[in-house]
KEBA-538257 format. One line per 10 residues: number of its first residue (from 1); their letters; for each residue x, y, z of N, C-alpha, C, CB. Coordinates in Angstrom, 2 decimals. Glycine has a CB too. Example, Ala and Ser with C-alpha at 12.3 -4.5 7.8 and 13.67 -1.06 7.14 Angstrom:
1 = as = 13.19/-5.69/7.80/12.30/-4.50/7.80/13.20/-3.30/7.80/11.31/-4.47/9.05; 12.85/-2.25/7.08/13.67/-1.06/7.14/12.90/0.03/7.87/14.08/-0.60/5.72 $
end
This chain:
1 = mklialfalf = 141.76/55.94/64.67/140.65/56.33/63.73/140.06/56.19/65.08/140.11/55.43/62.24; 139.76/55.27/66.06/138.95/54.95/67.25/139.08/56.11/68.22/139.40/53.59/67.92; 140.72/56.14/67.76/140.71/57.48/69.41/140.09/58.64/68.83/142.60/58.22/70.18; 140.71/58.83/67.69/139.89/60.57/67.34/137.93/60.33/67.64/140.24/61.16/64.88; 137.76/59.25/67.58/136.21/59.30/67.39/135.53/59.21/68.51/135.68/58.28/66.58; 136.48/58.61/69.49/136.46/58.81/71.28/137.23/60.01/71.93/137.19/57.46/72.06; 137.92/60.52/71.71/138.00/61.97/71.93/136.92/62.90/71.08/139.46/62.39/71.58; 136.56/62.42/70.36/135.68/63.26/69.54/134.23/63.44/70.34/135.49/62.54/68.02; 133.54/62.39/70.69/132.82/62.09/71.63/132.82/62.46/73.11/132.87/61.10/71.51; 134.33/62.92/73.59/133.97/64.05/75.03/134.27/64.94/75.02/134.35/63.95/76.24 $
11 = fpigafahdl = 134.88/65.50/73.79/135.72/66.57/74.05/135.01/67.48/72.38/137.76/65.97/74.22; 133.58/67.60/72.45/133.18/68.23/71.21/133.78/69.17/70.71/132.12/68.63/71.21; 134.16/68.85/69.24/135.09/69.97/68.38/134.74/71.58/68.66/134.83/69.72/66.64; 135.66/72.29/68.60/135.27/73.90/69.41/135.60/73.98/71.24/133.20/74.19/69.21; 135.65/72.60/71.76/135.99/72.99/73.09/137.79/72.54/73.86/134.69/72.21/73.92; 137.70/73.40/74.08/139.28/73.20/74.97/139.33/72.98/76.36/140.20/74.46/74.92; 139.85/71.96/76.66/140.82/71.79/78.14/141.30/72.94/78.75/142.16/71.00/77.96; 140.99/72.71/79.95/141.66/73.82/80.89/142.27/73.63/82.01/140.89/74.65/81.30; 143.29/73.72/82.40/143.66/73.52/83.80/143.01/74.23/84.73/144.91/73.75/84.01; 143.24/73.36/86.18/142.84/73.94/87.27/143.73/73.85/88.28/141.73/73.53/87.62 $
21 = apidkpelat = 144.08/75.36/88.66/145.28/75.42/89.86/144.76/74.99/91.26/145.90/77.02/90.07; 145.26/74.04/91.80/145.06/73.78/92.67/145.04/74.72/94.02/145.65/72.96/92.55; 144.24/75.17/94.46/143.80/76.34/95.76/145.12/75.75/96.89/141.63/76.05/96.64; 145.71/77.00/97.35/146.64/76.71/98.40/146.04/76.62/99.02/147.54/77.30/98.81; 145.36/75.88/100.73/144.46/76.77/101.63/144.39/74.86/102.02/142.78/78.15/100.88; 145.64/74.85/102.94/145.20/73.29/103.44/144.25/72.64/104.44/146.19/72.76/103.88; 143.64/73.90/105.25/142.77/73.44/106.63/141.39/73.54/105.39/142.77/74.86/108.49; 141.23/74.47/104.79/140.01/74.31/103.99/140.01/73.25/103.33/139.75/75.25/103.15; 141.35/72.46/102.42/140.77/71.41/101.45/140.57/70.05/102.96/142.24/70.92/99.74; 140.79/70.32/103.94/141.28/69.15/104.43/139.88/68.94/105.09/142.72/69.18/105.37 $
31 = vlgllnelat = 139.08/70.51/105.58/137.09/70.20/105.82/136.88/69.33/105.00/135.80/71.47/105.42; 136.86/70.45/103.35/136.26/69.64/102.22/136.23/68.96/101.72/136.14/69.71/101.62; 137.65/68.07/102.18/137.47/66.78/101.38/137.24/65.78/102.82/139.04/66.34/100.22; 137.33/65.79/104.09/136.97/64.77/104.57/135.06/65.25/105.10/138.25/64.36/105.79; 134.81/66.24/105.07/133.68/66.97/105.41/132.27/65.71/105.23/133.64/68.46/104.27; 131.69/64.98/106.66/130.02/64.13/106.27/129.62/65.07/106.95/129.42/62.39/106.79; 128.05/65.27/106.31/126.85/65.36/106.87/126.10/64.69/107.78/126.31/65.38/106.20; 126.46/64.46/108.65/125.50/64.55/109.96/124.20/64.58/109.96/125.69/65.59/110.66; 123.64/65.32/109.42/122.29/65.18/109.90/121.71/66.23/108.93/122.06/65.46/111.56; 120.57/66.99/108.53/120.09/67.98/108.20/118.17/68.07/108.86/120.46/67.94/106.58 $
41 = tpqasdqpyi = 117.43/69.00/109.09/116.34/69.29/109.55/115.66/68.63/108.88/116.03/70.41/109.63; 114.87/67.66/109.02/113.62/66.82/108.43/112.99/67.87/107.85/112.60/65.98/109.47; 112.34/67.30/106.60/111.33/68.15/105.65/109.86/68.53/106.68/110.84/67.00/104.05; 110.04/67.18/107.37/108.32/66.93/108.31/108.69/67.48/110.09/107.71/64.49/108.38; 109.46/68.15/110.28/110.31/68.37/111.37/109.15/69.77/111.87/112.25/68.73/110.87; 108.94/69.31/113.38/108.54/70.54/113.93/109.92/72.09/114.42/107.72/69.86/115.32; 111.28/71.32/113.60/112.31/72.34/113.52/111.99/73.46/113.42/113.08/72.23/112.67; 112.20/74.84/113.99/111.95/76.06/112.70/112.67/76.64/112.23/111.33/77.05/112.82; 113.89/75.92/111.86/114.91/76.76/111.07/115.38/75.27/110.38/116.26/77.84/112.10; 116.31/75.77/109.17/117.18/74.53/108.47/118.39/74.48/109.06/117.47/74.66/106.90 $
51 = vriyaaptsv = 118.75/73.46/109.73/119.79/73.26/110.20/120.41/72.33/109.57/119.72/73.09/111.30; 121.28/72.24/109.51/122.40/71.06/108.78/124.09/70.70/110.19/123.24/72.21/106.68; 124.11/69.64/110.31/125.45/68.74/110.90/126.61/68.40/110.33/125.17/67.57/111.20; 127.58/69.02/110.30/128.56/68.46/109.66/130.00/68.06/110.89/128.89/69.58/108.39; 130.31/66.92/110.38/131.65/66.08/111.12/132.60/66.43/110.23/131.61/64.32/111.28; 134.17/66.82/110.01/135.09/67.21/109.32/136.24/66.71/110.84/134.86/68.96/108.63; 137.16/65.41/110.48/138.45/65.01/111.12/139.70/66.38/110.59/138.90/63.17/110.44; 139.99/66.44/112.05/141.48/67.35/111.25/142.40/66.87/110.31/142.55/67.73/112.21; 142.25/65.96/110.16/143.48/65.36/109.58/143.13/63.73/109.74/144.96/65.89/110.45; 143.78/62.75/108.65/143.46/61.79/107.66/144.12/61.08/108.87/144.01/61.79/105.94 $
61 = gecggtvasc = 143.77/59.96/109.75/144.77/59.46/110.43/144.24/57.94/111.11/145.22/60.61/111.48; 144.62/57.35/112.08/144.18/56.09/112.35/144.33/56.38/114.19/145.24/54.72/111.48; 143.60/55.57/115.00/144.18/55.45/115.84/145.22/54.70/116.00/143.59/55.33/116.40; 145.91/55.05/117.32/147.11/54.15/117.48/147.03/53.82/119.13/148.66/54.98/116.94; 146.30/53.02/119.25/146.20/52.67/120.72/145.46/53.62/121.72/147.56/52.53/121.22; 145.94/54.73/122.21/145.38/56.01/123.03/144.20/56.51/122.38/146.43/57.25/123.13; 143.75/57.43/123.30/142.23/58.17/122.81/142.64/59.77/122.07/141.00/58.49/124.53; 144.12/59.86/122.55/144.58/61.27/122.21/145.03/61.01/121.11/145.55/62.00/123.05; 145.92/59.78/120.58/146.13/59.44/118.82/144.82/59.38/118.04/146.85/57.83/118.51; 143.71/59.47/118.08/142.88/59.24/117.42/142.91/60.67/116.71/141.75/58.70/118.13 $
71 = pdvrlfvtas = 141.97/61.23/115.37/142.06/61.99/115.40/141.20/62.96/115.30/142.62/61.92/115.05; 141.32/64.65/115.76/139.80/64.91/116.31/138.72/65.33/115.49/139.77/65.90/117.28; 137.79/65.53/115.63/136.22/65.95/114.44/135.72/67.50/114.94/134.40/64.54/114.80; 136.14/68.15/113.92/135.40/69.81/114.20/133.83/69.49/113.86/136.10/71.34/112.88; 132.69/69.89/114.73/130.98/69.55/113.97/130.86/70.79/113.93/129.53/68.67/114.82; 130.06/71.26/112.91/129.83/72.36/111.91/128.37/72.84/112.12/130.08/71.83/110.35; 127.78/73.61/112.40/126.73/73.40/112.42/125.84/74.95/111.43/126.51/73.07/114.03; 125.58/74.47/110.57/124.32/75.79/110.04/123.06/76.20/110.05/124.14/75.91/109.05; 122.52/77.41/110.10/121.48/77.50/110.41/120.82/78.96/109.33/121.57/77.53/112.03; 119.55/78.46/109.08/119.23/79.35/108.09/117.55/79.36/108.05/119.97/78.89/106.69 $
81 = ygdlgetpvl = 117.02/80.44/107.33/115.32/80.91/107.75/115.02/79.58/106.57/114.51/83.13/107.22; 115.72/79.62/104.94/115.56/79.09/103.82/115.15/80.02/103.02/114.83/78.10/103.83; 115.18/80.78/103.21/114.63/82.05/102.42/115.64/82.25/101.41/114.42/83.46/103.32; 115.58/83.06/100.12/115.93/82.58/98.49/117.23/84.04/98.85/114.15/82.84/96.70; 118.50/83.69/98.22/119.10/84.65/98.50/119.64/84.17/100.07/118.19/85.92/98.27; 119.32/84.09/101.45/120.03/84.00/101.97/121.60/82.88/102.55/119.28/84.32/102.31; 122.74/83.32/103.11/123.49/82.63/103.63/123.42/82.02/104.73/124.22/83.07/103.62; 123.45/81.40/105.13/123.55/80.15/105.96/124.22/80.61/107.71/124.73/78.97/104.97; 124.23/80.86/108.88/125.15/81.12/109.82/125.92/80.12/109.99/124.70/81.48/110.90; 127.26/80.06/110.17/128.22/78.96/110.30/128.31/78.77/112.24/129.95/79.52/109.38 $
91 = yqlptqkgwf = 128.28/77.92/112.57/128.69/77.85/113.95/129.88/76.27/114.09/127.03/77.74/114.99; 130.34/76.20/115.07/131.32/75.52/115.32/131.61/75.39/116.88/132.31/76.05/114.58; 131.07/73.98/116.91/131.19/73.32/118.53/132.97/72.97/118.64/130.00/71.45/118.73; 133.24/72.99/120.15/134.87/72.37/120.39/135.28/71.16/119.92/135.22/72.17/121.76; 136.66/70.81/119.36/137.11/69.43/118.71/136.78/68.69/119.78/138.67/69.21/118.22; 136.46/67.47/119.42/136.41/66.05/120.13/136.73/64.72/119.18/134.87/65.86/120.74; 136.93/64.12/119.92/137.39/63.02/118.92/136.29/62.27/118.41/138.36/62.03/119.52; 134.67/62.66/118.21/134.00/62.07/117.25/132.30/62.26/117.94/134.67/60.40/116.99; 131.83/62.31/116.83/130.38/63.06/117.59/129.01/61.86/116.88/130.07/65.33/116.80; 127.70/61.85/117.53/126.93/61.56/117.67/125.72/62.18/117.85/127.22/61.08/118.13 $
101 = kgwsspvtgq = 124.65/62.35/116.54/123.44/63.38/116.84/122.44/62.68/116.60/123.32/64.69/116.04; 121.26/63.64/116.86/119.77/63.24/117.46/119.05/64.74/117.78/119.90/62.17/119.09; 118.08/65.01/117.46/117.22/66.21/117.32/116.55/65.89/119.09/115.89/66.11/115.66; 115.95/67.11/119.29/115.59/67.42/120.18/114.06/68.27/120.20/116.64/67.93/120.57; 113.63/68.55/121.41/112.27/69.74/121.12/112.96/70.82/120.59/111.31/70.36/122.58; 112.49/71.73/119.72/112.77/73.09/119.80/111.93/73.96/120.65/112.75/73.58/118.57; 112.92/74.67/120.97/112.40/75.96/122.36/112.09/77.01/121.89/113.47/76.52/123.48; 111.22/77.11/122.49/110.12/78.75/122.06/110.49/79.72/123.30/107.87/78.45/122.11; 110.75/80.51/123.10/110.86/81.98/124.07/110.76/82.88/123.05/112.37/82.32/125.03; 112.11/84.29/124.08/111.90/85.18/122.54/112.66/85.21/120.76/112.27/86.57/123.02 $
111 = irmasfivrt = 112.95/84.27/120.86/114.02/83.91/120.07/113.54/82.27/119.78/115.59/84.19/120.90; 112.85/81.75/118.77/112.81/80.36/118.63/113.93/80.05/118.37/112.01/79.84/117.77; 114.30/78.52/118.68/115.56/77.97/118.28/115.40/76.63/117.99/116.58/78.13/119.23; 116.03/76.21/117.42/115.81/74.19/116.28/116.89/74.08/117.81/116.99/73.63/113.53; 117.36/72.97/118.60/117.29/72.18/119.18/118.16/70.73/118.72/116.08/72.25/119.29; 118.96/70.31/119.63/119.97/69.06/118.93/120.60/68.63/120.09/121.24/69.52/117.71; 121.03/67.36/119.97/122.07/66.97/121.53/122.78/66.09/120.30/121.20/65.82/123.45; 124.40/66.62/120.17/125.25/65.71/120.00/125.79/65.17/121.04/126.05/66.06/119.33; 127.00/64.08/120.91/127.50/62.89/121.91/128.61/62.95/121.30/126.79/61.35/122.00; 130.36/63.24/122.07/131.26/62.96/121.57/131.33/60.91/121.21/132.28/63.75/122.54 $
121 = tlpetnidia = 132.04/60.09/120.60/131.95/59.31/120.46/133.69/59.03/119.46/130.53/59.22/120.11; 133.88/57.61/120.09/135.28/57.13/119.71/135.38/56.11/118.10/135.79/56.12/121.17; 136.47/56.29/117.53/136.65/55.19/116.49/136.67/53.50/116.87/138.00/55.53/115.87; 135.68/52.99/115.95/135.44/51.76/116.69/136.15/51.30/116.69/134.71/51.01/116.54; 137.76/51.21/116.09/139.13/50.29/116.04/140.40/51.11/116.46/139.42/49.71/114.46; 141.51/50.38/116.82/142.62/51.24/117.17/142.58/51.80/118.63/142.66/52.39/116.19; 141.86/50.96/119.04/141.87/51.89/120.67/142.38/50.74/121.93/139.81/52.56/121.20; 143.25/50.87/122.83/143.22/49.83/123.67/141.46/49.78/124.41/144.56/50.12/124.80; 141.60/48.38/125.10/140.42/48.19/125.92/140.13/49.04/127.23/140.46/46.85/126.30; 141.62/49.37/127.72/141.86/49.81/128.72/141.68/51.76/128.60/143.25/49.09/129.04 $
131 = arkawqpqey = 142.20/51.95/127.23/141.44/53.75/126.89/140.24/53.43/126.75/141.86/54.79/125.38; 140.23/52.44/126.12/138.31/53.09/125.42/137.40/52.82/126.95/137.24/51.52/123.54; 137.80/52.20/128.26/136.94/51.75/129.34/137.47/53.50/129.70/137.36/50.03/130.49; 138.14/53.87/129.69/138.62/54.56/130.31/138.07/56.30/130.15/139.88/54.18/130.04; 137.59/56.56/128.76/137.06/57.75/128.29/135.26/57.41/128.45/137.72/58.06/126.58; 135.54/58.44/128.94/134.25/59.81/129.36/133.46/60.38/127.84/135.29/61.61/130.22; 132.34/59.74/126.98/131.96/60.27/126.31/130.79/61.55/127.09/131.62/59.24/125.43; 131.50/63.19/126.05/130.62/63.58/126.74/129.50/64.71/126.05/131.33/64.00/127.83; 128.85/64.89/126.31/126.71/64.87/125.48/127.06/67.22/125.62/124.16/63.58/127.86; 126.68/67.36/124.92/126.01/68.67/124.53/125.00/68.59/123.78/126.75/69.52/123.91 $
141 = rvlvspesas = 123.66/69.85/124.36/122.70/70.60/123.94/122.68/71.63/123.14/122.26/70.91/124.70; 122.57/71.62/122.39/122.55/72.56/121.63/121.52/73.13/121.02/123.17/72.34/120.98; 121.20/74.70/121.24/120.36/75.60/120.46/120.49/76.36/119.28/120.08/76.33/121.09; 120.16/76.56/118.13/120.72/77.63/117.22/119.50/77.92/116.28/122.14/77.13/116.35; 119.84/79.61/116.16/119.02/79.95/114.75/119.79/81.16/114.14/117.28/80.42/115.01; 119.32/81.38/112.89/119.85/82.31/112.59/120.81/83.61/113.47/118.94/82.58/112.06; 120.32/84.26/114.02/120.88/84.80/115.41/121.67/84.72/116.26/120.44/84.78/116.02; 121.53/83.34/116.99/122.45/82.67/118.15/122.66/82.01/117.67/122.22/82.24/119.34; 123.93/81.24/118.28/123.38/79.72/118.74/124.38/79.50/120.33/123.87/78.20/117.19; 123.87/78.36/120.99/125.01/78.11/122.41/124.60/76.79/122.56/124.81/79.12/124.08 $
151 = yvqr = 125.66/76.51/123.78/125.56/74.88/124.14/125.52/74.88/125.17/126.49/73.90/123.83; 125.32/73.74/126.26/125.39/73.33/127.40/126.02/71.80/127.01/123.99/73.49/128.16; 127.29/72.01/128.21/127.91/70.80/128.69/127.25/69.73/129.40/128.82/71.12/129.45; 126.96/68.38/129.34/126.43/67.65/130.39/127.19/66.70/130.78/125.31/67.18/130.16 $
end
């Protein structure tokens, strides 16, 4: 009787369970399953657009001593005006081993651009000391708007 009462609590009379079929899109499943939001434009920011920065490893795995053995990470950036019904624009930077973010001053010109700096990073574990010392981080200054985006690698 307790089982019936518990079932009735979670499944009201007249409700039927429906099976969900898995979606056969491995790349999309990997991106969404591993997606991590690194940053979003702060509310009190002087950035001219709503910008969100996401990192998504290309696979689940650990480093095996060398930098090359570490999974690559994709960096996705969306930009929008924040209008109702608007679809944000999606950009992607080249894959790297990891990312760190920081906002910089927006750029004004013919098109106002939101601006941020991203720097590649390595995972904290499972990389040989010699491989870690030999690795050089790369820095990107990214300018983004709903109309266009660009980056400069430093």
